[in-house]
Structure formats: C-alpha cells, structure tokens
py3Dmol code that shows the C-alpha trace and the ligand (Angstrom):
import py3Dmol

protein = """\
ATOM      1  CA  MET A   1      -0.147   1.847  19.782  1.00  0.00           C
ATOM      2  CA  LYS A   2       1.889   1.718  16.625  1.00  0.00           C
ATOM      3  CA  PHE A   3       0.635   1.522  13.056  1.00  0.00           C
ATOM      4  CA  PHE A   4       1.726   0.457   9.585  1.00  0.00           C
ATOM      5  CA  ASP A   5      -0.051   2.145   6.675  1.00  0.00           C
ATOM      6  CA  PRO A   6       0.438  -0.441   3.911  1.00  0.00           C
ATOM      7  CA  HIS A   7      -0.646   1.843   1.047  1.00  0.00           C
ATOM      8  CA  ILE A   8       0.098   5.561   0.971  1.00  0.00           C
ATOM      9  CA  HIS A   9       1.590   7.895  -1.637  1.00  0.00           C
ATOM     10  CA  CYS A  10       3.941   9.968   0.489  1.00  0.00           C
ATOM     11  CA  PHE A  11       5.442  11.462  -2.683  1.00  0.00           C
ATOM     12  CA  SER A  12       2.284  13.600  -2.871  1.00  0.00           C
ATOM     13  CA  ARG A  13       2.213  14.576   0.804  1.00  0.00           C
ATOM     14  CA  THR A  14       3.954  17.308   2.733  1.00  0.00           C
ATOM     15  CA  THR A  15       6.563  16.987   5.440  1.00  0.00           C
ATOM     16  CA  ASP A  16       3.919  18.268   7.856  1.00  0.00           C
ATOM     17  CA  ASP A  17       1.957  15.115   7.061  1.00  0.00           C
ATOM     18  CA  TYR A  18       4.961  12.991   8.035  1.00  0.00           C
ATOM     19  CA  GLU A  19       5.090  14.823  11.332  1.00  0.00           C
ATOM     20  CA  ARG A  20       1.379  14.267  12.007  1.00  0.00           C
ATOM     21  CA  MET A  21       1.697  10.616  11.012  1.00  0.00           C
ATOM     22  CA  ALA A  22       4.633  10.127  13.378  1.00  0.00           C
ATOM     23  CA  LEU A  23       2.808  11.822  16.224  1.00  0.00           C
ATOM     24  CA  SER A  24      -0.205   9.565  15.584  1.00  0.00           C
ATOM     25  CA  GLY A  25       1.918   6.424  15.918  1.00  0.00           C
ATOM     26  CA  ILE A  26       2.553   5.498  12.275  1.00  0.00           C
ATOM     27  CA  ARG A  27       5.930   3.752  12.250  1.00  0.00           C
ATOM     28  CA  ILE A  28       6.050   2.092   8.816  1.00  0.00           C
ATOM     29  CA  VAL A  29       4.555   3.032   5.474  1.00  0.00           C
ATOM     30  CA  CYS A  30       4.504   1.189   2.155  1.00  0.00           C
ATOM     31  CA  GLU A  31       4.325   3.402  -0.913  1.00  0.00           C
ATOM     32  CA  PRO A  32       3.133   1.856  -4.187  1.00  0.00           C
ATOM     33  CA  ALA A  33       4.187   3.432  -7.475  1.00  0.00           C
ATOM     34  CA  PHE A  34       1.202   5.104  -9.124  1.00  0.00           C
ATOM     35  CA  TRP A  35      -0.004   7.617 -11.631  1.00  0.00           C
ATOM     36  CA  LEU A  36       1.258  11.097 -10.816  1.00  0.00           C
ATOM     37  CA  GLY A  37      -1.526  12.874 -12.684  1.00  0.00           C
ATOM     38  CA  GLN A  38       0.520  14.450 -15.452  1.00  0.00           C
ATOM     39  CA  PRO A  39       1.100  12.018 -18.353  1.00  0.00           C
ATOM     40  CA  ARG A  40       4.692  10.786 -18.588  1.00  0.00           C
ATOM     41  CA  THR A  41       6.515  11.335 -21.840  1.00  0.00           C
ATOM     42  CA  SER A  42       9.344   8.840 -21.445  1.00  0.00           C
ATOM     43  CA  VAL A  43      10.669   5.923 -19.431  1.00  0.00           C
ATOM     44  CA  GLY A  44      13.267   8.235 -17.906  1.00  0.00           C
ATOM     45  CA  THR A  45      10.599   9.806 -15.728  1.00  0.00           C
ATOM     46  CA  PHE A  46       9.855   6.383 -14.218  1.00  0.00           C
ATOM     47  CA  ILE A  47      13.524   5.981 -13.357  1.00  0.00           C
ATOM     48  CA  ASP A  48      13.534   9.316 -11.570  1.00  0.00           C
ATOM     49  CA  TYR A  49      10.297   8.414  -9.779  1.00  0.00           C
ATOM     50  CA  PHE A  50      11.543   4.988  -8.662  1.00  0.00           C
ATOM     51  CA  GLU A  51      14.813   6.528  -7.486  1.00  0.00           C
ATOM     52  CA  THR A  52      12.818   9.105  -5.518  1.00  0.00           C
ATOM     53  CA  LEU A  53      10.782   6.378  -3.806  1.00  0.00           C
ATOM     54  CA  ILE A  54      13.828   4.352  -2.788  1.00  0.00           C
ATOM     55  CA  GLY A  55      15.983   7.383  -2.001  1.00  0.00           C
ATOM     56  CA  TRP A  56      14.609  10.784  -1.148  1.00  0.00           C
ATOM     57  CA  GLU A  57      11.223   9.629   0.128  1.00  0.00           C
ATOM     58  CA  ARG A  58      12.831   7.025   2.369  1.00  0.00           C
ATOM     59  CA  PHE A  59      15.110   9.711   3.787  1.00  0.00           C
ATOM     60  CA  ARG A  60      12.251  12.187   4.282  1.00  0.00           C
ATOM     61  CA  ALA A  61      10.232   9.571   6.224  1.00  0.00           C
ATOM     62  CA  SER A  62      13.245   8.627   8.321  1.00  0.00           C
ATOM     63  CA  GLN A  63      13.455  12.210   9.585  1.00  0.00           C
ATOM     64  CA  TYR A  64      10.259  11.458  11.496  1.00  0.00           C
ATOM     65  CA  GLY A  65      11.217   8.002  12.683  1.00  0.00           C
ATOM     66  CA  ILE A  66       9.034   6.400   9.993  1.00  0.00           C
ATOM     67  CA  LYS A  67      10.342   3.444   8.030  1.00  0.00           C
ATOM     68  CA  HIS A  68       9.478   3.806   4.339  1.00  0.00           C
ATOM     69  CA  VAL A  69       9.267   0.791   2.034  1.00  0.00           C
ATOM     70  CA  CYS A  70       7.750   0.591  -1.432  1.00  0.00           C
ATOM     71  CA  VAL A  71       6.413  -1.536  -4.251  1.00  0.00           C
ATOM     72  CA  LEU A  72       7.110  -0.571  -7.865  1.00  0.00           C
ATOM     73  CA  CYS A  73       5.381  -1.103 -11.196  1.00  0.00           C
ATOM     74  CA  LEU A  74       3.878   0.193 -14.384  1.00  0.00           C
ATOM     75  CA  ASN A  75       0.429   1.177 -13.087  1.00  0.00           C
ATOM     76  CA  SER A  76      -2.775   0.301 -14.889  1.00  0.00           C
ATOM     77  CA  LYS A  77      -3.594   3.749 -16.209  1.00  0.00           C
ATOM     78  CA  GLU A  78      -0.165   4.156 -17.785  1.00  0.00           C
ATOM     79  CA  ALA A  79      -0.227   0.629 -19.181  1.00  0.00           C
ATOM     80  CA  ASN A  80      -2.448   2.134 -21.896  1.00  0.00           C
ATOM     81  CA  ASP A  81       0.277   4.559 -23.022  1.00  0.00           C
ATOM     82  CA  PRO A  82       2.889   3.078 -25.412  1.00  0.00           C
ATOM     83  CA  ARG A  83       5.437   5.658 -24.174  1.00  0.00           C
ATOM     84  CA  CYS A  84       5.286   4.098 -20.710  1.00  0.00           C
ATOM     85  CA  VAL A  85       5.188   0.352 -21.375  1.00  0.00           C
ATOM     86  CA  PRO A  86       8.982  -0.041 -21.941  1.00  0.00           C
ATOM     87  CA  VAL A  87       9.463   0.630 -18.212  1.00  0.00           C
ATOM     88  CA  LEU A  88       8.682  -3.080 -17.838  1.00  0.00           C
ATOM     89  CA  ASP A  89      12.171  -3.816 -19.187  1.00  0.00           C
ATOM     90  CA  ILE A  90      13.877  -1.946 -16.350  1.00  0.00           C
ATOM     91  CA  LEU A  91      11.411  -2.898 -13.619  1.00  0.00           C
ATOM     92  CA  PRO A  92      13.113  -6.230 -12.701  1.00  0.00           C
ATOM     93  CA  GLU A  93      16.327  -4.410 -11.782  1.00  0.00           C
ATOM     94  CA  TYR A  94      14.360  -2.199  -9.377  1.00  0.00           C
ATOM     95  CA  LEU A  95      12.400  -5.082  -7.874  1.00  0.00           C
ATOM     96  CA  ASP A  96      15.682  -6.564  -6.695  1.00  0.00           C
ATOM     97  CA  LYS A  97      16.715  -3.468  -4.744  1.00  0.00           C
ATOM     98  CA  ASP A  98      16.645  -3.095  -0.961  1.00  0.00           C
ATOM     99  CA  GLY A  99      13.433  -1.798   0.546  1.00  0.00           C
ATOM    100  CA  VAL A 100      11.384  -2.804  -2.500  1.00  0.00           C
ATOM    101  CA  MET A 101       8.835  -5.293  -1.158  1.00  0.00           C
ATOM    102  CA  GLY A 102       7.449  -6.265  -4.549  1.00  0.00           C
ATOM    103  CA  VAL A 103       5.156  -5.155  -7.339  1.00  0.00           C
ATOM    104  CA  GLY A 104       2.341  -2.606  -7.176  1.00  0.00           C
ATOM    105  CA  GLU A 105      -0.021  -1.148  -7.501  1.00  0.00           C
ATOM    106  CA  ILE A 106      -0.972  -3.085 -10.608  1.00  0.00           C
ATOM    107  CA  GLY A 107      -4.353  -4.194 -11.912  1.00  0.00           C
ATOM    108  CA  TYR A 108      -7.188  -2.700 -13.911  1.00  0.00           C
ATOM    109  CA  ASP A 109      -8.408   0.829 -14.468  1.00  0.00           C
ATOM    110  CA  ASP A 110     -10.558   0.804 -17.613  1.00  0.00           C
ATOM    111  CA  MET A 111     -10.083  -2.955 -17.983  1.00  0.00           C
ATOM    112  CA  THR A 112      -8.444  -2.739 -21.421  1.00  0.00           C
ATOM    113  CA  GLN A 113      -6.355  -5.416 -23.109  1.00  0.00           C
ATOM    114  CA  ALA A 114      -3.189  -3.327 -22.599  1.00  0.00           C
ATOM    115  CA  GLU A 115      -3.906  -3.176 -18.850  1.00  0.00           C
ATOM    116  CA  HIS A 116      -4.483  -6.915 -18.775  1.00  0.00           C
ATOM    117  CA  ASP A 117      -1.183  -7.624 -20.583  1.00  0.00           C
ATOM    118  CA  ALA A 118       0.819  -5.399 -18.211  1.00  0.00           C
ATOM    119  CA  PHE A 119      -0.960  -6.888 -15.193  1.00  0.00           C
ATOM    120  CA  ILE A 120      -0.170 -10.478 -16.225  1.00  0.00           C
ATOM    121  CA  ARG A 121       3.438  -9.683 -17.097  1.00  0.00           C
ATOM    122  CA  GLN A 122       4.033  -8.047 -13.726  1.00  0.00           C
ATOM    123  CA  LEU A 123       2.284 -10.832 -11.796  1.00  0.00           C
ATOM    124  CA  GLU A 124       4.727 -13.181 -13.534  1.00  0.00           C
ATOM    125  CA  LEU A 125       7.687 -11.043 -12.418  1.00  0.00           C
ATOM    126  CA  ALA A 126       6.380 -11.236  -8.846  1.00  0.00           C
ATOM    127  CA  ALA A 127       5.761 -14.984  -9.056  1.00  0.00           C
ATOM    128  CA  GLU A 128       9.359 -15.562 -10.195  1.00  0.00           C
ATOM    129  CA  ARG A 129      10.672 -13.542  -7.256  1.00  0.00           C
ATOM    130  CA  GLU A 130       8.083 -14.691  -4.699  1.00  0.00           C
ATOM    131  CA  CYS A 131       7.631 -11.078  -3.662  1.00  0.00           C
ATOM    132  CA  ILE A 132       4.414  -9.409  -2.599  1.00  0.00           C
ATOM    133  CA  VAL A 133       1.895  -7.738  -4.917  1.00  0.00           C
ATOM    134  CA  ILE A 134      -0.533  -4.884  -4.295  1.00  0.00           C
ATOM    135  CA  VAL A 135      -3.468  -5.079  -6.703  1.00  0.00           C
ATOM    136  CA  HIS A 136      -5.399  -1.878  -7.379  1.00  0.00           C
ATOM    137  CA  THR A 137      -9.056  -2.506  -8.235  1.00  0.00           C
ATOM    138  CA  PRO A 138     -10.985   0.005 -10.351  1.00  0.00           C
ATOM    139  CA  HIS A 139     -13.335   2.431  -8.650  1.00  0.00           C
ATOM    140  CA  ARG A 140     -15.924   2.021 -11.400  1.00  0.00           C
ATOM    141  CA  ASP A 141     -17.407  -1.471 -11.889  1.00  0.00           C
ATOM    142  CA  LYS A 142     -15.895  -2.565  -8.591  1.00  0.00           C
ATOM    143  CA  LYS A 143     -17.327  -6.083  -8.598  1.00  0.00           C
ATOM    144  CA  GLU A 144     -16.255  -6.865 -12.137  1.00  0.00           C
ATOM    145  CA  GLY A 145     -12.818  -5.367 -11.446  1.00  0.00           C
ATOM    146  CA  VAL A 146     -12.302  -7.492  -8.349  1.00  0.00           C
ATOM    147  CA  GLN A 147     -13.492 -10.613 -10.176  1.00  0.00           C
ATOM    148  CA  LYS A 148     -11.130 -10.014 -13.082  1.00  0.00           C
ATOM    149  CA  SER A 149      -8.273  -9.333 -10.661  1.00  0.00           C
ATOM    150  CA  ILE A 150      -8.823 -12.647  -8.862  1.00  0.00           C
ATOM    151  CA  ASP A 151      -9.011 -14.378 -12.253  1.00  0.00           C
ATOM    152  CA  ALA A 152      -5.686 -12.824 -13.331  1.00  0.00           C
ATOM    153  CA  VAL A 153      -3.970 -13.946 -10.113  1.00  0.00           C
ATOM    154  CA  LYS A 154      -5.222 -17.482 -10.734  1.00  0.00           C
ATOM    155  CA  GLU A 155      -4.220 -17.365 -14.403  1.00  0.00           C
ATOM    156  CA  VAL A 156      -0.596 -16.666 -13.459  1.00  0.00           C
ATOM    157  CA  GLY A 157      -0.643 -19.069 -10.525  1.00  0.00           C
ATOM    158  CA  ILE A 158       1.335 -16.865  -8.129  1.00  0.00           C
ATOM    159  CA  ALA A 159       1.049 -17.965  -4.472  1.00  0.00           C
ATOM    160  CA  GLU A 160      -2.125 -16.145  -3.466  1.00  0.00           C
ATOM    161  CA  HIS A 161      -0.989 -15.298   0.066  1.00  0.00           C
ATOM    162  CA  LEU A 162       1.586 -12.969  -1.543  1.00  0.00           C
ATOM    163  CA  VAL A 163      -1.176 -10.856  -3.079  1.00  0.00           C
ATOM    164  CA  VAL A 164      -3.467  -8.215  -1.609  1.00  0.00           C
ATOM    165  CA  ILE A 165      -6.558  -7.321  -3.608  1.00  0.00           C
ATOM    166  CA  ASP A 166      -6.955  -3.710  -2.561  1.00  0.00           C
ATOM    167  CA  HIS A 167      -9.695  -1.061  -2.385  1.00  0.00           C
ATOM    168  CA  ASN A 168     -12.426  -3.547  -1.457  1.00  0.00           C
ATOM    169  CA  THR A 169     -15.908  -2.447  -0.454  1.00  0.00           C
ATOM    170  CA  GLU A 170     -18.709  -4.195   1.425  1.00  0.00           C
ATOM    171  CA  GLU A 171     -19.793  -5.859  -1.795  1.00  0.00           C
ATOM    172  CA  THR A 172     -16.423  -7.377  -2.705  1.00  0.00           C
ATOM    173  CA  VAL A 173     -14.718  -8.580   0.516  1.00  0.00           C
ATOM    174  CA  GLN A 174     -16.681 -11.806   0.468  1.00  0.00           C
ATOM    175  CA  MET A 175     -15.639 -12.470  -3.146  1.00  0.00           C
ATOM    176  CA  VAL A 176     -11.947 -12.252  -2.216  1.00  0.00           C
ATOM    177  CA  LYS A 177     -12.462 -14.468   0.845  1.00  0.00           C
ATOM    178  CA  ASP A 178     -14.580 -17.089  -0.942  1.00  0.00           C
ATOM    179  CA  GLN A 179     -12.561 -17.372  -4.113  1.00  0.00           C
ATOM    180  CA  SER A 180      -8.946 -16.944  -3.085  1.00  0.00           C
ATOM    181  CA  GLU A 181      -6.220 -17.057  -0.483  1.00  0.00           C
ATOM    182  CA  CYS A 182      -5.360 -13.429  -1.243  1.00  0.00           C
ATOM    183  CA  TRP A 183      -5.381 -10.776   1.454  1.00  0.00           C
ATOM    184  CA  ALA A 184      -8.253  -8.279   1.347  1.00  0.00           C
ATOM    185  CA  GLY A 185      -7.192  -4.624   1.377  1.00  0.00           C
ATOM    186  CA  HIS A 186      -9.448  -1.688   2.203  1.00  0.00           C
ATOM    187  CA  THR A 187      -8.902   1.993   1.597  1.00  0.00           C
ATOM    188  CA  MET A 188     -10.568   4.604   3.744  1.00  0.00           C
ATOM    189  CA  TYR A 189     -11.294   7.938   2.126  1.00  0.00           C
ATOM    190  CA  PRO A 190     -12.441  11.082   3.928  1.00  0.00           C
ATOM    191  CA  GLN A 191     -15.436  11.879   1.742  1.00  0.00           C
ATOM    192  CA  THR A 192     -16.162   9.680  -1.210  1.00  0.00           C
ATOM    193  CA  LYS A 193     -16.050   5.882  -1.278  1.00  0.00           C
ATOM    194  CA  MET A 194     -15.370   4.058   1.997  1.00  0.00           C
ATOM    195  CA  SER A 195     -15.344   5.992   5.260  1.00  0.00           C
ATOM    196  CA  VAL A 196     -13.638   4.993   8.514  1.00  0.00           C
ATOM    197  CA  GLU A 197     -17.107   4.225   9.951  1.00  0.00           C
ATOM    198  CA  ARG A 198     -17.841   1.798   7.114  1.00  0.00           C
ATOM    199  CA  ALA A 199     -14.424   0.204   7.638  1.00  0.00           C
ATOM    200  CA  VAL A 200     -15.339  -0.443  11.276  1.00  0.00           C
ATOM    201  CA  LYS A 201     -18.418  -2.372  10.150  1.00  0.00           C
ATOM    202  CA  ILE A 202     -16.304  -4.455   7.768  1.00  0.00           C
ATOM    203  CA  VAL A 203     -13.909  -5.345  10.609  1.00  0.00           C
ATOM    204  CA  GLU A 204     -16.857  -6.298  12.816  1.00  0.00           C
ATOM    205  CA  ARG A 205     -18.316  -8.499  10.112  1.00  0.00           C
ATOM    206  CA  TYR A 206     -15.185 -10.180   8.726  1.00  0.00           C
ATOM    207  CA  GLY A 207     -12.698 -10.123  11.595  1.00  0.00           C
ATOM    208  CA  THR A 208      -8.985  -9.508  11.199  1.00  0.00           C
ATOM    209  CA  GLU A 209      -7.605 -12.517   9.355  1.00  0.00           C
ATOM    210  CA  LYS A 210      -5.788 -11.560   6.118  1.00  0.00           C
ATOM    211  CA  MET A 211      -7.335  -8.097   6.336  1.00  0.00           C
ATOM    212  CA  LEU A 212      -5.431  -4.875   5.627  1.00  0.00           C
ATOM    213  CA  PHE A 213      -6.559  -1.250   5.978  1.00  0.00           C
ATOM    214  CA  ASN A 214      -4.856   1.778   4.465  1.00  0.00           C
ATOM    215  CA  SER A 215      -5.288   5.458   3.676  1.00  0.00           C
ATOM    216  CA  SER A 216      -4.057   5.449   0.056  1.00  0.00           C
ATOM    217  CA  ALA A 217      -3.454   9.128   0.718  1.00  0.00           C
ATOM    218  CA  ASP A 218      -2.225  10.859  -2.432  1.00  0.00           C
ATOM    219  CA  TRP A 219      -2.667  14.183  -4.257  1.00  0.00           C
ATOM    220  CA  GLY A 220      -6.452  13.855  -4.169  1.00  0.00           C
ATOM    221  CA  GLN A 221      -8.822  14.293  -1.234  1.00  0.00           C
ATOM    222  CA  SER A 222      -7.465  11.819   1.251  1.00  0.00           C
ATOM    223  CA  ASP A 223      -6.312  11.572   4.846  1.00  0.00           C
ATOM    224  CA  PRO A 224      -2.903  10.161   5.850  1.00  0.00           C
ATOM    225  CA  LEU A 225      -4.217   9.640   9.394  1.00  0.00           C
ATOM    226  CA  ASN A 226      -7.027   7.273   8.450  1.00  0.00           C
ATOM    227  CA  VAL A 227      -5.257   4.211   9.872  1.00  0.00           C
ATOM    228  CA  PRO A 228      -4.905   5.689  13.385  1.00  0.00           C
ATOM    229  CA  LYS A 229      -8.431   7.098  13.006  1.00  0.00           C
ATOM    230  CA  LEU A 230      -9.720   3.582  12.380  1.00  0.00           C
ATOM    231  CA  ALA A 231      -7.957   2.439  15.568  1.00  0.00           C
ATOM    232  CA  PHE A 232      -9.640   5.290  17.441  1.00  0.00           C
ATOM    233  CA  GLU A 233     -13.105   4.321  16.134  1.00  0.00           C
ATOM    234  CA  LEU A 234     -12.545   0.650  16.949  1.00  0.00           C
ATOM    235  CA  ARG A 235     -11.423   1.551  20.459  1.00  0.00           C
ATOM    236  CA  LYS A 236     -14.515   3.731  20.949  1.00  0.00           C
ATOM    237  CA  ARG A 237     -16.675   0.768  20.016  1.00  0.00           C
ATOM    238  CA  GLY A 238     -15.020  -1.367  22.658  1.00  0.00           C
ATOM    239  CA  HIS A 239     -12.603  -3.431  20.592  1.00  0.00           C
ATOM    240  CA  GLU A 240      -9.577  -4.747  22.451  1.00  0.00           C
ATOM    241  CA  GLN A 241      -6.269  -2.994  21.920  1.00  0.00           C
ATOM    242  CA  GLU A 242      -4.700  -6.361  21.133  1.00  0.00           C
ATOM    243  CA  ASP A 243      -7.079  -6.970  18.217  1.00  0.00           C
ATOM    244  CA  ILE A 244      -6.581  -3.483  16.855  1.00  0.00           C
ATOM    245  CA  GLU A 245      -2.817  -3.907  16.957  1.00  0.00           C
ATOM    246  CA  GLN A 246      -3.173  -7.253  15.202  1.00  0.00           C
ATOM    247  CA  LEU A 247      -5.146  -5.614  12.413  1.00  0.00           C
ATOM    248  CA  LEU A 248      -3.196  -2.389  11.957  1.00  0.00           C
ATOM    249  CA  TRP A 249       0.344  -3.468  12.838  1.00  0.00           C
ATOM    250  CA  HIS A 250       0.966  -7.220  12.923  1.00  0.00           C
ATOM    251  CA  ASN A 251      -1.098  -7.940   9.800  1.00  0.00           C
ATOM    252  CA  PRO A 252       0.726  -5.541   7.484  1.00  0.00           C
ATOM    253  CA  VAL A 253       4.067  -6.559   9.018  1.00  0.00           C
ATOM    254  CA  ALA A 254       3.248 -10.234   8.338  1.00  0.00           C
ATOM    255  CA  PHE A 255       2.072  -9.515   4.814  1.00  0.00           C
ATOM    256  CA  MET A 256       5.092  -7.398   3.827  1.00  0.00           C
ATOM    257  CA  ALA A 257       7.586  -9.657   5.611  1.00  0.00           C
ATOM    258  CA  GLN A 258       6.774 -12.350   3.053  1.00  0.00           C
ATOM    259  CA  SER A 259       9.015 -10.390   0.684  1.00  0.00           C
ATOM    260  CA  GLY A 260      11.957 -11.395   2.867  1.00  0.00           C
ATOM    261  CA  LYS A 261      13.054  -7.762   2.836  1.00  0.00           C
ATOM    262  CA  LEU A 262      11.170  -6.108   5.689  1.00  0.00           C
ATOM    263  CA  ASP A 263      13.714  -5.386   8.396  1.00  0.00           C
ATOM    264  CA  ILE A 264      12.043  -3.918  11.459  1.00  0.00           C
ATOM    265  CA  SER A 265      14.902  -4.583  13.847  1.00  0.00           C
ATOM    266  CA  GLN A 266      15.649  -0.859  13.995  1.00  0.00           C
ATOM    267  CA  LEU A 267      12.182  -0.053  15.285  1.00  0.00           C
ATOM    268  CA  ASP A 268      11.734   0.105  18.987  1.00  0.00           C
ATOM    269  CA  GLU A 269       9.430  -2.833  19.656  1.00  0.00           C
ATOM    270  CA  ALA A 270       9.021  -1.891  23.294  1.00  0.00           C
ATOM    271  CA  ASP A 271       7.203   1.386  22.908  1.00  0.00           C
ATOM    272  CA  GLY A 272       3.474   1.258  22.567  1.00  0.00           C
ATOM    273  CA  GLY A 273       3.299   4.741  21.134  1.00  0.00           C
ATOM    274  CA  VAL A 274       5.707   7.376  20.047  1.00  0.00           C
ATOM    275  CA  ASN A 275       7.636   9.857  22.075  1.00  0.00           C
ATOM    276  CA  PRO A 276       7.554  12.809  19.699  1.00  0.00           C
ATOM    277  CA  TYR A 277      10.625  14.395  21.238  1.00  0.00           C
ATOM    278  CA  ALA A 278      12.716  11.262  20.731  1.00  0.00           C
ATOM    279  CA  LEU A 279      12.130  11.584  16.994  1.00  0.00           C
ATOM    280  CA  TYR A 280      13.984  14.859  16.897  1.00  0.00           C
ATOM    281  CA  GLU A 281      17.057  13.680  18.716  1.00  0.00           C
ATOM    282  CA  GLY A 282      20.000  13.591  16.387  1.00  0.00           C
ATOM    283  CA  ASN A 283      17.827  14.404  13.403  1.00  0.00           C
ATOM    284  CA  THR A 284      17.837  17.481  11.292  1.00  0.00           C
ATOM    285  CA  ILE A 285      14.274  18.237  10.437  1.00  0.00           C
ATOM    286  CA  LEU A 286      13.872  19.227   6.817  1.00  0.00           C
ATOM    287  CA  ARG A 287      13.136  22.818   6.065  1.00  0.00           C
ATOM    288  CA  ASN A 288      12.167  24.445   2.806  1.00  0.00           C
TER     289      ASN A 288
END
"""
ligand_1 = """\
1
ZN
Zn -2.669 3.928 -4.489
"""
view = py3Dmol.view(width=600, height=400)
view.addModel(protein, "pdb")
view.setStyle({"model": 0}, {"cartoon": {"style": "trace"}})
view.addModel(ligand_1, "xyz")
view.setStyle({"model": 1}, {"stick": {}})
view.zoomTo()
view.show()
C-alpha cells in the first residue's frame, strides 16, 4: 500500500525518518510552512526557509523515492510579530513556483486581530489563484477556533473544496461537515491530543469522504509513521484495503491535485508497496 502524508514538517526530521517513511510506503508528503520555534528577526529568514522547502528538502526526500510538495505562508503565531508580517509582500511570488500547492498552514493561534488579518489576506491570495489551503486550528479552544476558521473561509468566499480545516477532534468534525464544503483534516499525535486509535473511531463514524489524516510530525513529540500506522490499525479492525487506500492515498492526491500542480506521473502507480532496494538504485544516499 502506498501513502501520502498531507501535513508533515520534514524540515525538523532526520534523514533516518525519510528512510523509515519510505520503507513504510510513504510516497508523497506535503510540508506546510510553520513556526520554527526560534523567533525570526527578519523577512530574509522566511526567504531562506521557503527556498529550503522548495529546494533542499525536496532533494532530500527524493533520495528516498518520496515526492515532496509544500504550501507556504506567514503562520498564525508569527502573524503577531511586526518583523514577520512583511513576508506577505513576497509570498505571492513563492505561491506561483513549481511544487507549491498553495497556502498554509494559516489560521488562528491565540485568535488575535493580527492573526485574523493575516489569515484573511492569505485566504484572498489563495482565492485569486484557486490553489489549496491548509488551515491550522488552535489546540486551545478547539471548538471556537474551528468555528472562527469556517467563518473566515466564508467571509472571503474562497471555493470551500480547496480548503482543509486541519487538526480536528471528535468534537469538531461534525461542525466542518455540517457547516461547510471544506475537507476535514486530522492529526495523529503519539501521546497528547489525538491518537491513532481515536482516529480509527473517527473513520468508522464519519467514513472517508473529504477526510484527510496526517502526522504533522515536527520538532515536538510526534511520529512521522502515523499515517501507515493508521492503515495498520484499520486493517487489524477488518477494513478493506481499498477503503484504506482511498483514505490515505487517493483522498490527499485528489485534494492536492486541485492546485493543478501535483504531478505524480513519475511515481510508479503499479507497485502496491515499496521495494526498498529500488530506492537506492542510482541514488546517492546523503551522509553527514
Ligand atoms: Zn503543522
């Protein structure tokens, strides 16, 4: 089986992780721009970061037969820092580059006015381009955050099928489904927040339509193998391979392909898994 992790911060992961991901069947990843932890002091650091995501990180993934695409933005946390906001002036140029599927992850963190302004402005950029959007919802006040995110999407009037409202929990999936045409994203974490087991229950309750599942693995406690682990749990509970592949491969492919920029012609459609040895052929594996 092959997998697409539609939200993972490879920048913060090791090359060993890429190897484990490849061996587990992950063939495509989408990396949203996010907060790196250390406050940025100038817009120049965003340029370097964006260039890393469309350059070095794409190359590093390719060494393991993984296709790396990304979405770029000013994230919500940094929207509160006046030193960071001017990145919005250079963002459009980056959104038009190859391999950039759209805008993300944008949304609310503390739900401040500055976050709202940056969120709306970037939804407008996405609406103009008809590209996809990954919306981060806050971990505190989840319900209010999801509600405000849906409201912002409606305020701008972007086509809702281009948007995924991410990091849903059991108490918010229904809100996204009832109130919008947006996709519902779910992040599985190893310890806190939503586990793989809880994700299984969500799949069993809501089905697969417009549903996405990701690891959001980053520099915090997280697991880049949570997408294949979800497949494993679903299989154990008797779900059909076809349905699992719909959820964890065809869904993210369909969502990202709306950008018009997802080229998967280079991927071997025929193989159901990955031959680890094939990945090494003709490739120089990176060494420190
Ligand atoms: Zn993220």
